[in-house]
N, C-alpha and C positions, 0 to 999 in steps of 0.2 A: 504493500500500500504506500502511496505517496506520503511523504512527511506532512504532518499537520502544518499549515501555513503559520508563519510568525504573526504576532500581534492579532490574535483571533479571539476577541472578547465575545463576539456574537455566538449564540448557540445555534445548533442545526435548525433550519427552518425560519430563522429570523431574517428580516431585511437588512442587508449590510450596505448595499449601494443604492442610492436614490438620486434621480434627477427630478426636480420639481419645478414645473412651469418655466422651463428654460427657453429663452430666446437667444439666438446667436446670429452673427453676421460675418460675411467675408467682405471687407470694405463696407460699402453702403448697401450691399445686397443681403437681405435677411434670408437665412437658410432654415433655421429651426423656429417654430412658432409654438410657444406655450407647451413645450414637450415635457411630459412626465413619464417616468418608468421606474420600476423597482426590481431589484435582483435579490433573491433569497440565498442564504448560505447553502452551498452544495447543490444548487440547481443549475440547469442549463436554460438560459433565456435566449430566444432567437428573435432578432429584429430583422424583418424582411421588408422588401420593397424594391421598386424598379431603380434603375440608374437615376441619380439626381433626387432621390427621395429624402436624402439627409442622413443616410445610415452611417457613412464614414465620418460625417461632421459630428454625429452623436458621439462616436468614439473619440474624436479629437477634443471634444469638450471634456469628456471624462478624464483623459490623460493629460490635460492641461495645455494642449497645443493651441486650442481656441478657448478664449475666456468668454463665459456666458455674459451677454449684455443684460440679462434679467434672469431671475430664478436662482436655484441653488443646486449644487452637486455635493452630496455628503457620503462619507464612508463611515459606517458605525455612528452616524449622527454628527460627525465632525465635518465641517465645511472644507472641501478641497478645491472649490471652484476657482480660487485665485492662486493656487499653488502651481509651481513649475513642474515640468515633466519629471525631473530627477526626484523631487520631493514626493511626487505621487507614486513613483515606482518604489521608493523606500517605504511608503505607507502600505504597499501591498497590491498595487494594480500594475499588471504587465500587459502590453499589447503586442500581438503577433501581426505584423503588417501584411497588406496585400503583396502578392508576388514574392513572398517569403524573405527575400533580401538576406540570404545567408552569405557567408564569406567564402567564395568559391576556391580560393587558394589556401584556405585553412582546412585542417582535417575535421572530421566529424567531432572528435573529442575536443578539439580547440574551439570549434563553434559553440559547443555546449558550455565550455568554460567561460566564454565571453558572457553568456547569460547569467553567470553567477557572480559577476563583478561586484555588485552591491553587497554581496555576502562574502567577499573574498577573504575576510579575516577569520571566517569560520571554516577552516579547511576540512575538518571532520564532517561538518554538515554538508559541505559541497561534495565531498566524496560519496556520502550517503545518497544524496539526491541524484548524483550522476548514475549510480548503480540502479536507482529506481527508474530513471528515465530510460536507461538502456534495457531494463527489464520490460518496461512498457512497450518499447519499440525494438524488438529483437534484431530487426534488419540493421538498425543503427549500431548495435553491439557488434555485429559481424563486420561492419564497415567502419569501425571506430577510427581507424588510421587512414581511411581513404579521404581524398580531397572532396570537399563539399560540392565542387563544381562537376564532379563525376557521377553524382547521384542522379537518379531519375527524378521526375517532377514530384511524384508521390513521396519519395524518400526525402526530398528537400523540404516538403511540407511537414513531414514528421520531424525533421531536424529543426525547423523553425519553431514548431510547437514545443519540442523538447527544450530548446534554448529558452523559451518563455518560462517553462516550468522550473528551470534552474534558478530563477530568482525567488522561488518559493512564494508565489503570489497568493494573496487572499482571493483576488478576482483575476481570471485570465480572459483577456479580450481577444477575439479572433476576427480579423477583417477579411471577409470573402475567402475563407479557407479552401473552397472548392475551385477557385480560379485556376484554369489551365489543366485541370485534372479530368481524366476520362470518367464516364459514369461509374465504372467498377471501382476505380480508385476513390471517387467521391463517396460512395457508399462505405468503403472501408475506413475512410478518414473520419466520417461522422460517427461510425461505430467506436473508433478510438476516442473521439471527443466525449461520447457518452460514458465510456469506461473511466475517463479522467474525472468526470463528475462523480461517478459511483465510488471512486477511490478517495473522495473527500475534497475535491476542488470545486470552485464556483466558476462558471463559464458564461460569458456573454458573447454571442455570435451575431455579427451582421452579415447577411448573406442574400444574394439574389436567388439562389436555388432554394425556393421556399419549401418544397416538399422534403428535401434532404435535411434542412435545418429543423423544421417543425417535427420531423419524425423522431429526433433524438432529444428534443427540448421538453421542458416541463411547462414553461410559459412562453408566450409569443406576443410580439407587437408588430403591427403592420403600419409602416410609415408611408405617407403620401404627401408630397409637396411640403416636407418639413413638419408635418403634423402626425400625431397618432390617430390613425383612422379606425383601428380595431385593436383590441387586446384581450387576452384571456388564456385559458388552458390551451396548450399546443394541440392536443387532440381535438378540441372543439373547433379551433381555427381550421384544421385540416378538413373538417366536415362542413365548415361554413360555406354556403353557396357562393357568396361574393368572392371569398378567397379562392375557392376551387375554380371559378370561372376566370378570375383575373390573374392568379399567380400559379395555379397548378395545371392549367390547360385542360380542365375537366368541363 
């Protein structure tokens, strides 16, 4: 089982991450409008929507890349909306970006070690989490000394997620994890994400592949034009006629 995240005061099932009535802008263009969402401990929450719906901006607000113009972002009730990226990572939120962005000329093991930088003084903890990540992704263990650039797309996505886990986050954010993957690899990737949550992590996914994301999620949000159009249990959203017609091709 993955190590218990550091700084974990909330109990299982409690809301740990909240966005409340958030507005945000890029320049003069408003992107998010009165957006609210909540993430519980040890759940997978999926945020789905088309290109331009505001999904990645939502992540950028959470990790401090974009400061909310109105509303609040809290972790365990503490405001983090004005904090910088490094401070938010130290508080326990890590984002795995689109297109993986691994270091192609570094080995798998070296890429993972980069993810543990903020915990670099805890060498024993880093070794333990490294073993846990390699156990979670056995293919990475077999290729630990291979260059990241020689991995397949699916393997690189595993490496990117593993690198995020090396920081021992309270909340792991995943930005379009299925991008560039085949349908088979997408299914396998989301099964891995479900396993990560079942092993004690909290995961927030933003994803265009609505069915794949909702299939492994506990809760879901549908974003349209920077607003929450629908939210609820992921299973209920999959069965919702509007979601099926608009996002699932049914």
